Structures are given as structure tokens and as C-alpha cells.
C-alpha positions as CSV (number, residue, x, y, z in Angstrom):
1,X,-0.2,0.1,0.2
2,X,1.5,3.4,-1.1
3,X,2.0,6.5,1.3
4,X,-1.3,8.4,1.7
5,X,-1.1,12.0,0.1
6,X,-3.1,14.7,2.0
7,X,-5.0,17.3,-0.1
8,X,-4.9,20.5,1.5
9,X,-7.5,21.9,-1.0
10,X,-5.1,24.9,-1.4
11,X,-4.3,24.2,-5.2
12,X,-5.2,27.7,-7.1
13,X,-5.5,29.7,-4.1
14,X,-4.0,33.1,-4.3
15,X,-1.6,34.2,-1.2
16,X,0.0,37.3,-0.1
17,X,2.8,37.0,2.3
18,X,4.9,39.7,3.8
19,X,8.6,39.0,4.7
20,X,8.2,36.0,2.3
21,X,11.5,36.4,0.2
22,X,13.8,34.9,3.3
23,X,13.7,32.7,6.5
24,X,10.5,31.7,7.9
25,X,8.4,33.8,5.4
26,X,10.1,31.8,2.6
27,X,9.5,28.7,4.1
28,X,5.9,29.1,4.5
29,X,6.0,30.6,0.8
30,X,7.7,27.4,-0.6
31,X,5.4,25.1,1.7
32,X,2.3,27.0,-0.4
33,X,4.0,27.0,-3.7
34,X,4.3,23.2,-3.5
35,X,0.6,23.0,-3.0
36,X,-0.1,25.1,-6.4
37,X,-0.8,28.2,-4.6
38,X,0.1,31.6,-6.6
39,X,2.0,33.9,-4.7
40,X,2.5,37.6,-4.0
41,X,5.8,38.2,-2.1
42,X,6.1,41.4,-0.3
43,X,9.6,42.2,1.2
44,X,11.6,45.4,2.0
45,X,14.9,43.9,0.7
46,X,14.0,41.0,-1.5
47,X,16.5,38.2,-2.6
48,X,16.3,37.6,-6.3
49,X,17.3,34.1,-5.7
50,X,14.2,33.5,-3.5
51,X,12.0,34.5,-6.4
52,X,13.8,32.1,-8.6
53,X,13.4,29.1,-6.2
54,X,9.7,29.8,-5.9
55,X,9.4,30.2,-9.6
56,X,10.5,26.8,-10.2
57,X,7.7,25.4,-7.8
58,X,4.8,27.8,-7.7
59,X,2.4,28.6,-10.7
60,X,2.7,32.4,-10.3
61,X,5.1,34.5,-8.0
62,X,4.6,38.4,-7.9
63,X,7.4,40.1,-6.3
64,X,6.5,43.3,-4.5
65,X,9.3,45.6,-3.0
66,X,7.5,47.3,0.1
67,X,8.0,48.7,3.6
68,X,5.2,47.2,5.3
69,X,5.8,49.5,8.5
70,X,4.0,52.2,6.6
71,X,0.3,52.5,6.3
72,X,0.2,53.9,2.7
73,X,2.8,51.4,1.3
74,X,0.9,48.3,2.8
75,X,-2.2,49.3,1.4
76,X,-0.4,49.6,-1.9
77,X,1.1,46.1,-1.4
78,X,-2.2,44.6,-1.1
79,X,-3.8,46.5,-4.2
80,X,-0.9,45.3,-6.3
81,X,-1.0,41.5,-5.1
82,X,-4.9,41.5,-5.9
83,X,-4.4,43.2,-9.2
84,X,-1.7,40.7,-10.1
85,X,-3.4,37.5,-8.9
86,X,-7.1,38.7,-9.7
87,X,-7.9,38.4,-6.2
88,X,-6.6,37.3,-2.7
89,X,-7.4,34.1,-0.5
90,X,-4.9,33.8,1.8
91,X,-3.0,36.4,3.9
92,X,0.3,35.8,5.6
93,X,1.5,38.7,8.1
94,X,5.3,37.5,8.9
95,X,7.2,40.6,8.2
96,X,9.2,41.2,11.6
97,X,12.1,42.9,12.8
98,X,13.8,43.8,16.3
99,X,16.2,46.3,17.6
100,X,18.1,45.3,21.0
101,X,18.3,47.9,23.5
102,X,18.2,47.3,27.3
103,X,15.2,48.9,29.1
104,X,17.3,51.6,30.7
105,X,18.5,52.9,27.0
106,X,15.2,52.5,25.0
107,X,15.0,54.9,22.1
108,X,12.0,56.2,20.6
109,X,13.3,55.6,17.4
110,X,13.8,52.0,17.9
111,X,10.7,51.6,19.9
112,X,8.4,52.8,17.0
113,X,10.4,51.1,14.4
114,X,9.7,47.8,16.4
115,X,6.1,48.5,16.7
116,X,5.4,49.7,13.5
117,X,7.2,46.6,11.6
118,X,5.9,44.0,13.9
119,X,2.4,45.3,15.0
120,X,1.3,48.3,12.8
121,X,2.3,46.4,9.6
122,X,-0.2,43.8,10.5
123,X,-3.0,46.2,11.4
124,X,-2.6,47.9,7.8
125,X,-2.1,44.9,5.7
126,X,-4.8,42.7,7.5
127,X,-7.3,45.7,7.0
128,X,-6.8,45.7,3.3
129,X,-6.8,41.9,2.9
130,X,-9.7,41.6,5.0
131,X,-11.6,44.3,2.9
132,X,-11.0,41.9,-0.1
133,X,-12.1,38.7,1.7
134,X,-15.3,40.2,3.2
135,X,-16.4,40.9,-0.1
136,X,-15.8,37.4,-1.3
137,X,-17.2,35.9,2.1
138,X,-14.4,33.6,2.3
139,X,-10.5,33.6,3.1
140,X,-7.8,32.7,5.8
141,X,-4.9,34.7,7.7
142,X,-2.1,33.4,9.4
143,X,-0.2,35.7,11.7
144,X,3.3,34.9,12.6
145,X,3.9,35.1,16.2
146,X,7.2,34.7,18.7
147,X,7.9,32.9,21.7
148,X,9.3,36.0,23.0
149,X,5.8,36.7,24.0
150,X,6.0,34.1,26.9
151,X,9.7,33.8,27.2
152,X,10.9,37.5,27.9
153,X,14.6,37.9,26.3
154,X,17.0,40.6,27.4
155,X,17.1,43.7,25.5
156,X,13.8,42.9,23.5
157,X,11.1,44.6,25.5
158,X,9.9,46.5,22.5
159,X,9.8,43.3,20.3
160,X,8.0,41.4,23.2
161,X,5.6,44.2,23.5
162,X,4.6,44.2,19.8
163,X,4.4,40.4,19.5
164,X,2.0,40.6,22.7
165,X,-0.1,43.1,20.8
166,X,0.0,40.8,17.8
167,X,-1.8,37.9,19.5
168,X,-4.3,40.1,20.8
169,X,-4.8,41.8,17.5
170,X,-5.1,38.2,15.7
171,X,-8.1,37.5,18.2
172,X,-9.8,40.4,17.4
173,X,-9.3,39.8,13.7
174,X,-10.6,36.5,14.1
175,X,-13.7,37.5,16.1
176,X,-14.8,40.0,13.8
177,X,-14.1,38.2,10.4
178,X,-15.7,35.1,11.6
179,X,-19.2,35.9,10.6
180,X,-17.8,36.5,6.9
181,X,-16.2,33.1,6.6
182,X,-12.8,34.3,7.2
183,X,-10.6,32.0,9.5
184,X,-7.5,34.0,11.3
185,X,-4.9,32.1,13.2
186,X,-1.4,32.3,14.6
187,X,1.9,30.2,14.0
188,X,4.4,30.8,16.9
189,X,7.9,29.6,15.7
190,X,10.5,29.2,18.2
191,X,14.4,29.4,17.5
192,X,15.1,28.9,13.7
193,X,18.1,30.0,11.7
194,X,17.2,33.3,10.2
195,X,18.7,36.4,9.6
196,X,17.2,38.0,12.8
197,X,19.1,35.1,15.0
198,X,22.3,35.0,12.9
199,X,23.8,37.5,14.9
200,X,23.8,35.5,18.0
201,X,27.3,34.6,19.5
202,X,28.4,30.8,19.2
203,X,28.4,30.6,23.0
204,X,25.0,32.0,23.5
205,X,23.6,29.8,20.7
206,X,24.9,26.9,22.5
207,X,23.5,27.8,25.8
208,X,20.1,28.4,24.3
209,X,20.1,25.2,22.6
210,X,20.9,23.2,25.8
211,X,17.5,25.3,27.4
212,X,15.4,23.7,24.5
213,X,13.9,20.7,25.4
214,X,14.5,19.1,22.2
215,X,18.1,20.5,22.4
216,X,18.2,21.9,18.9
217,X,16.9,24.8,16.9
218,X,14.3,23.9,14.6
219,X,14.6,23.9,10.4
220,X,12.4,26.3,8.6
221,X,11.1,23.5,6.2
222,X,9.5,22.3,9.8
223,X,7.1,24.8,9.9
224,X,5.6,24.8,6.2
225,X,3.1,21.7,7.1
226,X,1.8,23.8,10.6
227,X,1.2,26.7,8.0
228,X,-0.4,24.6,5.4
229,X,-2.5,23.0,8.2
230,X,-4.0,26.5,9.4
231,X,-4.5,28.2,6.0
232,X,-6.5,25.3,4.8
233,X,-10.0,25.0,5.2
234,X,-10.2,21.4,4.2
235,X,-7.7,20.4,7.3
236,X,-8.9,23.2,9.7
237,X,-12.3,24.5,8.9
238,X,-13.1,24.9,12.8
239,X,-10.2,26.4,13.9
240,X,-10.2,30.0,14.4
241,X,-8.5,32.6,16.8
242,X,-6.0,29.6,17.9
243,X,-2.3,29.6,18.3
244,X,0.0,26.9,16.9
245,X,3.4,26.8,18.8
246,X,6.2,25.1,17.0
247,X,9.4,25.5,19.1
248,X,10.8,22.3,20.0
249,X,9.3,22.9,23.8
250,X,11.0,26.4,24.1
251,X,8.0,27.9,25.9
252,X,8.4,25.1,28.8
253,X,11.7,26.4,29.7
254,X,13.0,29.5,31.4
255,X,16.0,30.8,29.4
256,X,19.4,31.9,30.8
257,X,21.3,33.0,27.8
258,X,22.9,35.9,29.2
259,X,24.8,36.2,32.4
260,X,24.0,38.5,35.2
261,X,27.3,40.5,34.8
262,X,26.2,41.2,31.0
263,X,22.8,42.4,32.3
264,X,24.3,45.0,34.8
265,X,27.0,46.3,32.2
266,X,24.0,47.2,29.8
267,X,22.2,49.1,32.3
268,X,25.0,50.8,34.2
């Protein structure tokens, strides 16, 4: 007896993914492409190689260079995606960024950049995507969260606040859009090899891995199946406002990546 193939029902759907040209966003985009989904990829600094990779497997790939943290450009991104794809069935809010600052040195510039990129961008992008989906009375959204929300990390207070707000906003989206047949869920990764984590020193990376119950970082291709599950009406038709954590058990552990001496030095 051969292996069973699970039909997600996503073939032919039209998806917009923010921050989809690298890391976690690219992993989700690749998984959708493999299901026959037509893609629009919004990214501030797109890697041409990523689009070449997606074009080999996706029926359509539309690159959009955009700064999602600004309301007017986020609106234009959705309009461009809808025009190129002929509509919009799936919206993945993945774009994110962080500026590391200890609590005694938080600057307004970094604080508002963090909130605008991680939280406000979702508000603007989801608003425009929701308008399209409400008119169609169908659609699914996936909001990418972060385990920093329940595992506080040093120098990431602004990032954590933004991600906490993102979870709350996801639940509001799910509640208000449910009557229109639109599902909204959150996918929360742990630590994966991405640009955001690449700067972690080797000794700290080793220390962090030891605090993860599975004793390793995740592979980005491990996120694809979870994203497909939450975006598929066939597989998760009765799930909305939920959060799926894919972190190797990270949320079960208290992290101690930095020493007390480092913390003192930052704040003196």
C-alpha cells in the first residue's frame, strides 16, 4: 500500500505573504507553492534568488518591494497583489524586525520602528486583505508570532510588547471576521536559523540550545506543514483565533542566555 497523500485543497488559491523572501516567510511561501498556490511576496529587501526558487515550483510568483511598516505602502502592496493575482484568498503576516536595547536605554526611534514593523504592519495589511475577503465572504489569514511573548528575552522589551499586541490583534481579527467565513490563526515559531537570529554569538547559541527541551534549533522547513494546516479550510475548517506553537518545547523552559554580569553592564 502506497503512502497516503493529504489534499490541503489549496491548489489555485491566491496568497500574499509579507517578509516572504527569506527565512520563515520563505519557508511558508515554499510550502504554499508546493501546493499549487499562486503567490505575491511583499518584502522590503527581496532576495532575487528566493523568487527564482519559488518560480520553479509555484504556478505564479509576484514580487513586491514594500516597507510594510507604513500604512500607505502596505495598502498599495495589497492592491498590487490583488491586481496581479486577480483576487486574494490567503494572507500571511510574517514581516518582523527587532532592535536590541536594554530597558534603561530604550530610544523612541527603535521603539516605534519595532512596533510599526511588527504590529502596525499587521493592522494595515490585514485591514486591506480583510476588505477583499469580506467582499468574497471567504478567506484565511495566518499571523506569525514569537515565543518571546511568553519567554522574555533581554534587550527585546519593545519586540516582546509588539508580539504580545500581535496576539491580541489576531484574536480580534478572528472574532470580527468570523461572520464572513474568514478564519484567522497564529503560527508561533521558536528559534530557527534566520537573519534575526544569525547574530547570536556561538557560546550563547550553544547555551540557548541546551535550554530547548529538544536540544536543537528548528529547521524552517518544519514550519511549512503547520502553516498549510492552519491556512487550509479542508484541514482546519473549525479552527479560528487559535495559536499553534512550533518551538521544540522552548516555551516550557526559562531561558538564561545572558549572564548577570552582562545584564548589569548593559544598564550601568
